[in-house]
C-alpha positions as CSV (number, residue, x, y, z in Angstrom):
1,M,0.2,-0.1,0.1
2,S,1.2,3.2,-0.8
3,E,2.0,6.0,2.1
4,S,-1.7,7.7,3.1
5,P,-1.5,11.1,2.8
6,L,-3.1,11.4,6.3
7,I,0.5,11.4,7.5
8,E,1.0,15.0,6.1
9,D,-1.9,15.9,9.2
10,R,-1.1,16.5,12.6
11,C,-3.7,16.0,15.5
12,R,-5.6,18.8,16.5
13,P,-7.9,18.9,20.1
14,L,-11.2,17.6,19.4
15,R,-14.1,17.4,22.2
16,G,-17.6,16.5,21.6
17,A,-19.7,14.1,19.3
18,E,-19.8,16.1,16.4
19,H,-16.4,15.1,15.7
20,R,-16.8,11.5,15.9
21,L,-16.6,9.4,12.8
22,D,-19.9,8.1,11.1
23,A,-19.4,4.3,9.5
24,P,-18.6,5.6,6.1
25,Q,-16.4,8.0,7.3
26,I,-14.5,5.2,9.1
27,I,-14.7,2.9,6.5
28,A,-13.3,5.2,3.7
29,L,-10.0,6.2,6.4
30,L,-9.6,2.9,7.2
31,K,-8.5,2.1,3.2
32,Q,-5.9,4.2,3.7
33,L,-4.4,2.1,6.7
34,D,-2.8,-1.6,5.9
35,G,-3.4,-4.0,8.3
36,W,-5.6,-1.8,10.9
37,E,-9.1,-3.1,11.6
38,I,-11.8,-1.9,13.8
39,V,-12.4,-4.2,16.9
40,N,-14.9,-3.4,19.7
41,E,-15.2,0.0,18.4
42,R,-11.2,0.9,18.4
43,L,-9.1,1.1,15.7
44,H,-6.7,-1.7,16.0
45,R,-3.6,-3.5,15.0
46,E,-1.1,-5.9,16.4
47,F,3.0,-5.5,15.5
48,R,5.4,-8.5,15.6
49,F,9.1,-8.2,16.2
50,A,12.1,-10.6,16.0
51,D,12.9,-10.1,20.1
52,Y,12.5,-7.8,23.0
53,K,15.1,-5.3,22.2
54,S,12.9,-4.3,18.7
55,T,9.5,-4.6,20.6
56,L,10.6,-1.6,23.0
57,L,12.4,0.3,20.0
58,F,8.9,0.4,18.6
59,V,7.1,1.3,22.1
60,N,9.5,4.0,22.8
61,A,8.6,5.3,19.2
62,V,5.1,5.3,19.4
63,A,5.3,6.8,22.8
64,W,7.1,9.7,21.3
65,L,5.0,9.9,18.6
66,A,1.9,9.7,21.0
67,E,3.9,12.9,22.9
68,R,4.3,14.6,19.7
69,E,0.8,14.7,18.8
70,N,-1.0,14.7,21.8
71,H,-2.8,12.0,20.9
72,H,-2.3,8.3,22.9
73,P,-2.7,5.1,22.3
74,D,-3.6,2.3,24.3
75,L,-0.4,-0.1,24.2
76,E,-0.3,-3.7,24.9
77,V,3.2,-5.2,25.0
78,G,4.5,-8.8,24.9
79,Y,7.8,-10.0,24.2
80,S,7.7,-9.8,20.2
81,R,4.7,-8.0,19.5
82,V,2.7,-4.8,20.5
83,M,-1.2,-4.4,19.8
84,V,-1.7,-0.8,19.4
85,A,-5.7,0.7,19.4
86,Y,-7.2,4.2,19.5
87,S,-10.3,5.6,19.8
88,T,-11.3,9.5,20.8
89,H,-12.4,9.5,24.5
90,D,-13.2,12.9,24.2
91,V,-15.6,12.1,21.4
92,G,-17.1,9.0,22.4
93,G,-15.7,7.1,19.1
94,L,-13.0,7.4,16.7
95,S,-11.7,10.6,15.3
96,R,-9.4,11.6,12.4
97,N,-6.8,11.9,15.0
98,D,-6.9,8.0,15.6
99,F,-6.1,7.7,11.8
100,I,-3.2,10.2,11.6
101,C,-1.9,8.8,14.4
102,A,-2.4,5.2,12.9
103,A,-0.6,6.1,9.8
104,K,2.1,7.7,11.3
105,I,2.9,4.9,13.1
106,E,2.7,3.1,9.4
107,A,5.4,5.3,8.5
108,L,7.7,4.4,11.4
109,T,7.4,0.5,10.3
110,S,8.1,1.4,6.7
111,L,11.9,2.8,7.9
């Protein structure tokens, strides 16, 4: 899949249900991401790595990105895998910010 135009965007503060994406918007944005899916109303992807060091390097890169964008995922970390899940609590569902951050993580994994 080619690089998503979402990586050029920046997250912005969003508050309120008017920023929550509807199903057609979610489907359109999901098409721009490789390997991501909607699970329990959250944008979700599992990443696999060869070893623990690689796993932690990825987690630290995601944490840096989350701080820079001020939009933080839920992370579940194992020895050689990381589960990343996004939703925007302040809008009560998925927002464009979730997809922007997912695209930026995709860009990290293609380096």
